[in-house]
MOPAC internal coordinates of N, CA, C and O (Angstrom, degrees):
PM7 1SCF
backbone

  N    0.0000 0     0.00 0     0.00 0    0    0    0
  C    1.4676 1     0.00 0     0.00 0    1    0    0
  C    1.5118 1   107.34 1     0.00 0    2    1    0
  O    1.2310 1   118.53 1   132.83 1    3    2    1
  N    1.3469 1   120.40 1   -47.17 1    3    2    1
  C    1.3831 1   123.78 1  -177.60 1    5    3    2
  C    1.5022 1   111.13 1   -65.93 1    6    5    3
  O    1.2310 1   122.88 1   136.90 1    7    6    5
  N    1.3356 1   112.09 1   -43.10 1    7    6    5
  C    1.4696 1   116.28 1   178.65 1    9    7    6
  C    1.5356 1   116.57 1   -63.90 1   10    9    7
  O    1.2310 1   122.91 1   142.89 1   11   10    9
  N    1.3971 1   112.02 1   -37.11 1   11   10    9
  C    1.4178 1   118.64 1   177.54 1   13   11   10
  C    1.5976 1   111.56 1   -63.24 1   14   13   11
  O    1.2310 1   120.87 1   136.41 1   15   14   13
  N    1.3378 1   115.94 1   -43.59 1   15   14   13
  C    1.4409 1   117.13 1  -179.28 1   17   15   14
  C    1.4930 1   110.50 1   -71.82 1   18   17   15
  O    1.2310 1   118.43 1   149.10 1   19   18   17
  N    1.3226 1   120.59 1   -30.90 1   19   18   17
  C    1.4981 1   126.83 1   175.25 1   21   19   18
  C    1.4721 1   111.79 1   -65.30 1   22   21   19
  O    1.2310 1   119.69 1   139.06 1   23   22   21
  N    1.3562 1   118.20 1   -40.94 1   23   22   21
  C    1.4040 1   119.98 1  -176.25 1   25   23   22
  C    1.5302 1   112.74 1   -69.30 1   26   25   23
  O    1.2310 1   119.83 1   154.55 1   27   26   25
  N    1.3670 1   117.94 1   -25.45 1   27   26   25
  C    1.4429 1   119.98 1   177.29 1   29   27   26
  C    1.4582 1   112.05 1   -72.05 1   30   29   27
  O    1.2310 1   117.90 1   138.67 1   31   30   29
  N    1.3671 1   121.60 1   -41.33 1   31   30   29
  C    1.4133 1   126.29 1  -177.28 1   33   31   30
  C    1.5235 1   106.94 1  -144.33 1   34   33   31
  O    1.2310 1   120.30 1   -56.49 1   35   34   33
  N    1.2987 1   117.03 1   123.51 1   35   34   33
  C    1.4720 1   119.25 1   177.28 1   37   35   34
  C    1.5593 1   112.50 1   -86.95 1   38   37   35
  O    1.2310 1   120.40 1   -71.94 1   39   38   37
  N    1.3260 1   116.84 1   108.06 1   39   38   37
  C    1.4556 1   121.14 1   179.10 1   41   39   38
  C    1.4466 1   110.82 1  -133.82 1   42   41   39
  O    1.2310 1   121.71 1     5.75 1   43   42   41
  N    1.3338 1   114.33 1  -174.25 1   43   42   41
  C    1.4507 1   120.63 1  -175.49 1   45   43   42
  C    1.5533 1   113.03 1   -76.68 1   46   45   43
  O    1.2310 1   120.73 1     0.24 1   47   46   45
  N    1.2560 1   116.21 1  -179.76 1   47   46   45
  C    1.5372 1   118.86 1  -169.54 1   49   47   46
  C    1.5449 1   108.72 1   -75.51 1   50   49   47
  O    1.2310 1   120.14 1   137.63 1   51   50   49
  N    1.3664 1   117.34 1   -42.37 1   51   50   49
  C    1.4689 1   116.10 1  -176.55 1   53   51   50
  C    1.5251 1   114.50 1   -69.22 1   54   53   51
  O    1.2310 1   120.84 1   142.71 1   55   54   53
  N    1.3567 1   115.99 1   -37.29 1   55   54   53
  C    1.4599 1   116.52 1   173.33 1   57   55   54
  C    1.4194 1   114.28 1   -63.08 1   58   57   55
  O    1.2310 1   119.91 1   137.57 1   59   58   57
  N    1.3208 1   117.78 1   -42.43 1   59   58   57
  C    1.4989 1   118.75 1   175.47 1   61   59   58
  C    1.3935 1   113.37 1   -64.65 1   62   61   59
  O    1.2310 1   117.70 1   142.88 1   63   62   61
  N    1.2694 1   121.99 1   -37.12 1   63   62   61
  C    1.4542 1   124.10 1   177.42 1   65   63   62
  C    1.5479 1   112.71 1   -64.52 1   66   65   63
  O    1.2310 1   120.93 1   142.13 1   67   66   65
  N    1.3268 1   115.82 1   -37.87 1   67   66   65
  C    1.4515 1   120.97 1   178.90 1   69   67   66
  C    1.5294 1   111.48 1   -66.87 1   70   69   67
  O    1.2310 1   121.63 1   141.85 1   71   70   69
  N    1.3901 1   114.48 1   -38.15 1   71   70   69
  C    1.4105 1   118.21 1   177.19 1   73   71   70
  C    1.4770 1   112.82 1   -64.66 1   74   73   71
  O    1.2310 1   118.64 1   137.73 1   75   74   73
  N    1.2467 1   120.20 1   -42.27 1   75   74   73
  C    1.4894 1   125.17 1   176.03 1   77   75   74
  C    1.4574 1   112.81 1   -67.70 1   78   77   75
  O    1.2310 1   118.13 1   143.80 1   79   78   77
  N    1.3217 1   121.17 1   -36.20 1   79   78   77
  C    1.4269 1   126.53 1  -177.66 1   81   79   78
  C    1.5656 1   111.56 1   -67.32 1   82   81   79
  O    1.2310 1   121.12 1   156.80 1   83   82   81
  N    1.3412 1   115.46 1   -23.20 1   83   82   81
  C    1.4073 1   118.03 1   177.44 1   85   83   82
  C    1.5959 1   113.18 1   -59.19 1   86   85   83
  O    1.2310 1   124.38 1   149.10 1   87   86   85
  N    1.2971 1   109.20 1   -30.90 1   87   86   85
  C    1.5534 1   116.05 1  -176.29 1   89   87   86
  C    1.4262 1   113.14 1  -112.24 1   90   89   87
  O    1.2310 1   119.38 1   148.45 1   91   90   89
  N    1.3537 1   118.80 1   -31.55 1   91   90   89
  C    1.4687 1   121.22 1  -169.62 1   93   91   90
  C    1.5336 1   109.41 1  -139.24 1   94   93   91
  O    1.2310 1   119.69 1   -22.40 1   95   94   93
  N    1.3237 1   118.19 1   157.60 1   95   94   93
  C    1.4629 1   123.13 1   173.09 1   97   95   94
  C    1.4795 1   107.88 1  -113.48 1   98   97   95
  O    1.2310 1   120.09 1   -68.23 1   99   98   97
  N    1.3411 1   117.43 1   111.77 1   99   98   97
  C    1.4897 1   122.38 1   175.95 1  101   99   98
  C    1.4610 1   109.34 1   -87.44 1  102  101   99
  O    1.2310 1   120.94 1   -37.65 1  103  102  101
  N    1.3719 1   115.80 1   142.35 1  103  102  101
  C    1.4341 1   122.91 1   171.81 1  105  103  102
  C    1.4714 1   104.09 1   -83.15 1  106  105  103
  O    1.2310 1   119.86 1   -50.08 1  107  106  105
  N    1.3082 1   117.87 1   129.92 1  107  106  105
  C    1.5183 1   125.56 1  -179.27 1  109  107  106
  C    1.6152 1   103.59 1    60.32 1  110  109  107
  O    1.2310 1   119.14 1  -132.02 1  111  110  109
  N    1.2826 1   119.25 1    47.98 1  111  110  109
  C    1.4723 1   125.04 1  -170.71 1  113  111  110
  C    1.5405 1   107.81 1   -60.97 1  114  113  111
  O    1.2310 1   118.41 1   129.17 1  115  114  113
  N    1.2916 1   120.63 1   -50.83 1  115  114  113
  C    1.4964 1   124.92 1  -172.98 1  117  115  114
  C    1.5087 1   108.32 1   -64.09 1  118  117  115
  O    1.2310 1   119.67 1   140.44 1  119  118  117
  N    1.3824 1   118.23 1   -39.56 1  119  118  117
  C    1.4615 1   121.01 1  -177.86 1  121  119  118
  C    1.5823 1   108.04 1   -70.93 1  122  121  119
  O    1.2310 1   119.94 1   140.83 1  123  122  121
  N    1.3447 1   117.72 1   -39.17 1  123  122  121
  C    1.4736 1   120.04 1   179.36 1  125  123  122
  C    1.5454 1   110.25 1   -64.04 1  126  125  123
  O    1.2310 1   122.34 1   130.21 1  127  126  125
  N    1.3059 1   113.12 1   -49.79 1  127  126  125
  C    1.4968 1   114.79 1  -179.80 1  129  127  126
  C    1.5645 1   112.39 1   -62.32 1  130  129  127
  O    1.2310 1   119.99 1   143.41 1  131  130  129
  N    1.3109 1   117.62 1   -36.59 1  131  130  129
  C    1.5473 1   120.44 1   179.14 1  133  131  130
  C    1.4946 1   108.01 1   -64.14 1  134  133  131
  O    1.2310 1   120.30 1   134.19 1  135  134  133
  N    1.3383 1   117.03 1   -45.81 1  135  134  133
  C    1.5354 1   117.18 1  -179.45 1  137  135  134
  C    1.4144 1   112.65 1   -63.43 1  138  137  135
  O    1.2310 1   118.15 1   145.13 1  139  138  137
  N    1.3504 1   121.14 1   -34.87 1  139  138  137
  C    1.4663 1   122.40 1  -178.54 1  141  139  138
  C    1.4761 1   109.58 1   -70.59 1  142  141  139
  O    1.2310 1   121.45 1   136.41 1  143  142  141
  N    1.3997 1   114.84 1   -43.59 1  143  142  141
  C    1.5235 1   121.51 1   178.13 1  145  143  142
  C    1.5081 1   113.59 1   -59.35 1  146  145  143
  O    1.2310 1   121.29 1   145.31 1  147  146  145
  N    1.3646 1   115.13 1   -34.69 1  147  146  145
  C    1.4443 1   123.03 1  -175.71 1  149  147  146
  C    1.5099 1   107.50 1   -70.18 1  150  149  147
  O    1.2310 1   118.67 1   154.64 1  151  150  149
  N    1.3036 1   120.14 1   -25.36 1  151  150  149
  C    1.4606 1   122.03 1  -174.02 1  153  151  150
  C    1.6047 1   108.04 1   -94.51 1  154  153  151
  O    1.2310 1   120.09 1   173.73 1  155  154  153
  N    1.3174 1   117.42 1    -6.27 1  155  154  153
  C    1.4627 1   119.66 1  -175.21 1  157  155  154
  C    1.5292 1   106.26 1   -75.82 1  158  157  155
  O    1.2310 1   119.39 1   -55.54 1  159  158  157
  N    1.3899 1   118.78 1   124.46 1  159  158  157
  C    1.4457 1   121.18 1  -179.46 1  161  159  158
  C    1.4831 1   114.09 1   -70.84 1  162  161  159
  O    1.2310 1   120.29 1   147.93 1  163  162  161
  N    1.3512 1   117.05 1   -32.07 1  163  162  161
  C    1.5144 1   120.04 1   177.07 1  165  163  162
  C    1.4452 1   112.35 1   -65.03 1  166  165  163
  O    1.2310 1   120.66 1   137.20 1  167  166  165
  N    1.3605 1   116.35 1   -42.80 1  167  166  165
  C    1.4972 1   120.89 1  -178.78 1  169  167  166
  C    1.5320 1   108.99 1   -69.14 1  170  169  167
  O    1.2310 1   120.15 1   142.12 1  171  170  169
  N    1.3365 1   117.32 1   -37.88 1  171  170  169
  C    1.4738 1   118.77 1  -179.95 1  173  171  170
  C    1.5838 1   109.75 1   -62.86 1  174  173  171
  O    1.2310 1   123.40 1   142.37 1  175  174  173
  N    1.3586 1   111.08 1   -37.63 1  175  174  173
  C    1.5173 1   113.53 1  -178.94 1  177  175  174
  C    1.5717 1   110.90 1   -66.98 1  178  177  175
  O    1.2310 1   119.56 1   136.68 1  179  178  177
  N    1.3207 1   118.44 1   -43.32 1  179  178  177
  C    1.4141 1   119.19 1  -174.27 1  181  179  178
  C    1.6098 1   109.23 1   -79.33 1  182  181  179
  O    1.2310 1   118.41 1   159.85 1  183  182  181
  N    1.2920 1   120.64 1   -20.15 1  183  182  181
  C    1.4592 1   117.86 1   179.94 1  185  183  182
  C    1.5525 1   110.89 1   -98.76 1  186  185  183
  O    1.2310 1   119.01 1  -173.49 1  187  186  185
  N    1.2732 1   119.49 1     6.51 1  187  186  185
  C    1.4587 1   122.06 1  -176.43 1  189  187  186
  C    1.4924 1   112.00 1   -74.73 1  190  189  187
  O    1.2310 1   118.74 1   -29.96 1  191  190  189
  N    1.3662 1   120.02 1   150.04 1  191  190  189
  C    1.4121 1   121.38 1   174.22 1  193  191  190
  C    1.5176 1   110.46 1  -111.13 1  194  193  191
  O    1.2310 1   122.02 1   -26.75 1  195  194  193
  N    1.2958 1   113.74 1   153.25 1  195  194  193
  C    1.4836 1   118.10 1  -179.28 1  197  195  194
  C    1.4526 1   112.50 1   -76.56 1  198  197  195
  O    1.2310 1   121.07 1   -28.69 1  199  198  197
  N    1.3423 1   115.55 1   151.31 1  199  198  197
  C    1.4476 1   119.17 1  -179.49 1  201  199  198
  C    1.4866 1   114.15 1   -76.39 1  202  201  199
  O    1.2310 1   121.82 1   -17.17 1  203  202  201
  N    1.3808 1   114.13 1   162.83 1  203  202  201
  C    1.4595 1   117.45 1   178.37 1  205  203  202
  C    1.5235 1   109.67 1  -105.86 1  206  205  203
  O    1.2310 1   120.42 1   -53.59 1  207  206  205
  N    1.2970 1   116.80 1   126.41 1  207  206  205
  C    1.4407 1   121.21 1  -174.42 1  209  207  206
  C    1.5674 1   105.45 1   -79.55 1  210  209  207
  O    1.2310 1   121.20 1   -48.23 1  211  210  209
  N    1.3365 1   115.31 1   131.77 1  211  210  209
  C    1.4245 1   123.00 1   178.30 1  213  211  210
  C    1.5903 1   107.78 1   -94.83 1  214  213  211
  O    1.2310 1   119.76 1   -57.58 1  215  214  213
  N    1.2851 1   118.06 1   122.42 1  215  214  213
  C    1.4728 1   119.86 1  -177.45 1  217  215  214
  C    1.5988 1   106.61 1  -110.17 1  218  217  215
  O    1.2310 1   122.78 1   -33.05 1  219  218  217
  N    1.2548 1   112.27 1   146.95 1  219  218  217
  C    1.4503 1   116.65 1   176.92 1  221  219  218
  C    1.5348 1   111.44 1   -83.64 1  222  221  219
  O    1.2310 1   119.13 1   -28.22 1  223  222  221
  N    1.2955 1   119.27 1   151.78 1  223  222  221
  C    1.4778 1   124.16 1   179.59 1  225  223  222
  C    1.5896 1   108.06 1   -58.66 1  226  225  223
  O    1.2310 1   122.15 1   -34.47 1  227  226  225
  N    1.2882 1   113.48 1   145.53 1  227  226  225
  C    1.5120 1   123.97 1  -177.37 1  229  227  226
  C    1.4532 1   105.41 1   -77.93 1  230  229  227
  O    1.2310 1   120.30 1   -36.19 1  231  230  229
  N    1.4247 1   117.03 1   143.81 1  231  230  229
  C    1.4558 1   119.01 1   176.90 1  233  231  230
  C    1.5532 1   111.23 1   -71.31 1  234  233  231
  O    1.2310 1   119.14 1   -20.61 1  235  234  233
  N    1.2724 1   119.24 1   159.39 1  235  234  233
  C    1.4008 1   128.13 1  -171.73 1  237  235  234
  C    1.5687 1   106.87 1   -59.91 1  238  237  235
  O    1.2310 1   117.74 1   142.15 1  239  238  237
  N    1.3562 1   121.92 1   -37.85 1  239  238  237
  C    1.4534 1   127.24 1  -177.49 1  241  239  238
  C    1.5196 1   108.41 1   -60.09 1  242  241  239
  O    1.2310 1   119.75 1   143.96 1  243  242  241
  N    1.3385 1   118.08 1   -36.04 1  243  242  241
  C    1.4857 1   118.87 1  -174.17 1  245  243  242
  C    1.5778 1   109.10 1   -87.83 1  246  245  243
  O    1.2310 1   117.99 1   165.71 1  247  246  245
  N    1.2741 1   121.44 1   -14.29 1  247  246  245
  C    1.3572 1   121.29 1  -179.46 1  249  247  246
  C    1.5427 1   116.01 1   -94.80 1  250  249  247
  O    1.2310 1   117.97 1   154.42 1  251  250  249
  N    1.3048 1   121.47 1   -25.58 1  251  250  249
  C    1.3770 1   123.80 1  -179.35 1  253  251  250
  C    1.5276 1   112.76 1   -76.08 1  254  253  251
  O    1.2310 1   120.69 1   -30.86 1  255  254  253
  N    1.2588 1   116.29 1   149.14 1  255  254  253
  C    1.4789 1   123.15 1  -173.20 1  257  255  254
  C    1.5342 1   105.95 1   -77.78 1  258  257  255
  O    1.2310 1   121.85 1   -43.08 1  259  258  257
  N    1.4116 1   114.06 1   136.92 1  259  258  257
  C    1.4287 1   121.16 1   176.28 1  261  259  258
  C    1.4798 1   108.93 1  -152.65 1  262  261  259
  O    1.2310 1   120.88 1    -8.54 1  263  262  261
  N    1.3141 1   115.92 1   171.46 1  263  262  261
  C    1.4787 1   119.02 1   179.19 1  265  263  262
  C    1.5400 1   111.33 1   -68.97 1  266  265  263
  O    1.2310 1   118.59 1   -32.56 1  267  266  265
  N    1.3109 1   120.30 1   147.44 1  267  266  265
  C    1.4567 1   119.86 1   175.29 1  269  267  266
  C    1.5278 1   116.37 1   -50.07 1  270  269  267
  O    1.2310 1   120.49 1   -41.04 1  271  270  269
  N    1.2607 1   116.67 1   138.96 1  271  270  269
  C    1.5386 1   121.64 1   177.48 1  273  271  270
  C    1.4822 1   113.48 1    59.28 1  274  273  271
  O    1.2310 1   119.45 1  -158.79 1  275  274  273
  N    1.4226 1   118.66 1    21.21 1  275  274  273
  C    1.4597 1   118.31 1   174.99 1  277  275  274
  C    1.5650 1   109.75 1   -77.02 1  278  277  275
  O    1.2310 1   121.21 1   155.06 1  279  278  277
  N    1.3126 1   115.29 1   -24.94 1  279  278  277
  C    1.4177 1   121.67 1   176.21 1  281  279  278
  C    1.6023 1   109.48 1  -124.86 1  282  281  279
  O    1.2310 1   119.06 1   -61.28 1  283  282  281
  N    1.3417 1   119.40 1   118.72 1  283  282  281
  C    1.4590 1   119.58 1  -174.47 1  285  283  282
  C    1.5162 1   104.28 1  -125.52 1  286  285  283
  O    1.2310 1   120.81 1   -36.19 1  287  286  285
  N    1.3668 1   116.06 1   143.81 1  287  286  285
  C    1.4026 1   122.58 1   170.68 1  289  287  286
  C    1.4797 1   112.57 1  -124.59 1  290  289  287
  O    1.2310 1   119.40 1   -27.46 1  291  290  289
  N    1.2981 1   118.75 1   152.54 1  291  290  289
  C    1.4953 1   121.60 1  -177.91 1  293  291  290
  C    1.4746 1   106.37 1  -127.78 1  294  293  291
  O    1.2310 1   122.66 1   -53.57 1  295  294  293
  N    1.3423 1   112.50 1   126.43 1  295  294  293
  C    1.4907 1   119.01 1  -178.69 1  297  295  294
  C    1.5910 1   108.73 1   -80.22 1  298  297  295
  O    1.2310 1   120.81 1   135.84 1  299  298  297
  N    1.3187 1   116.05 1   -44.16 1  299  298  297
  C    1.4573 1   121.75 1  -175.23 1  301  299  298
  C    1.3932 1   107.62 1  -139.36 1  302  301  299
  O    1.2310 1   117.99 1   -51.38 1  303  302  301
  N    1.3368 1   121.43 1   128.62 1  303  302  301
  C    1.3971 1   123.84 1  -175.80 1  305  303  302
  C    1.5341 1   118.92 1  -123.67 1  306  305  303
  O    1.2310 1   121.22 1   174.93 1  307  306  305
  N    1.2808 1   115.26 1    -5.07 1  307  306  305
  C    1.4394 1   111.64 1  -171.04 1  309  307  306
  C    1.5909 1   112.01 1  -152.65 1  310  309  307
  O    1.2310 1   120.20 1     3.84 1  311  310  309
  N    1.3134 1   117.22 1  -176.16 1  311  310  309
  C    1.4366 1   131.30 1     7.61 1  313  311  310
  C    1.5860 1   106.46 1   -79.03 1  314  313  311
  O    1.2310 1   122.59 1   -33.29 1  315  314  313
  N    1.3514 1   112.65 1   146.71 1  315  314  313
  C    1.4512 1   119.74 1   174.52 1  317  315  314
  C    1.4588 1   108.49 1  -112.29 1  318  317  315
  O    1.2310 1   120.28 1   -53.47 1  319  318  317
  N    1.3572 1   117.08 1   126.53 1  319  318  317
  C    1.4411 1   121.79 1  -178.70 1  321  319  318
  C    1.4959 1   106.40 1  -105.28 1  322  321  319
  O    1.2310 1   121.88 1   -43.70 1  323  322  321
  N    1.3730 1   114.00 1   136.30 1  323  322  321
  C    1.5542 1   118.02 1  -179.47 1  325  323  322
  C    1.4869 1   106.43 1  -132.51 1  326  325  323
  O    1.2310 1   121.46 1   -25.84 1  327  326  325
  N    1.3378 1   114.81 1   154.16 1  327  326  325
  C    1.4393 1   119.10 1   175.71 1  329  327  326
  C    1.6267 1   104.68 1  -109.52 1  330  329  327
  O    1.2310 1   123.65 1   -33.25 1  331  330  329
  N    1.3458 1   110.61 1   146.75 1  331  330  329
  C    1.4616 1   118.58 1   175.69 1  333  331  330
  C    1.4596 1   110.35 1   -84.51 1  334  333  331
  O    1.2310 1   121.86 1   -43.39 1  335  334  333
  N    1.3180 1   114.05 1   136.61 1  335  334  333
  C    1.4562 1   120.53 1   178.27 1  337  335  334
  C    1.5447 1   102.13 1  -103.14 1  338  337  335
  O    1.2310 1   123.68 1   -43.60 1  339  338  337
  N    1.3471 1   110.54 1   136.40 1  339  338  337
  C    1.4612 1   116.94 1  -178.75 1  341  339  338
  C    1.5308 1   108.51 1  -120.77 1  342  341  339
  O    1.2310 1   120.10 1   180.00 1  343  342  341

């Protein structure tokens, strides 16, 4: 009964409990509704929070001030094709 009314409209616990109490009286109603809503995959998806990315501390070389382009790194450099000049 609780699942059926929840599948029609996804709402919070108190609203869902009030809807059900119009017709029925559930023993431990709030706890029952909370347990069912916790298991709902759609509700879990919408109430989830994004994770926090943990970053490592930067090396001293990258933190100290220096002139632009005094230190350069290359991620991918090849293959480089060249022609011989004669």
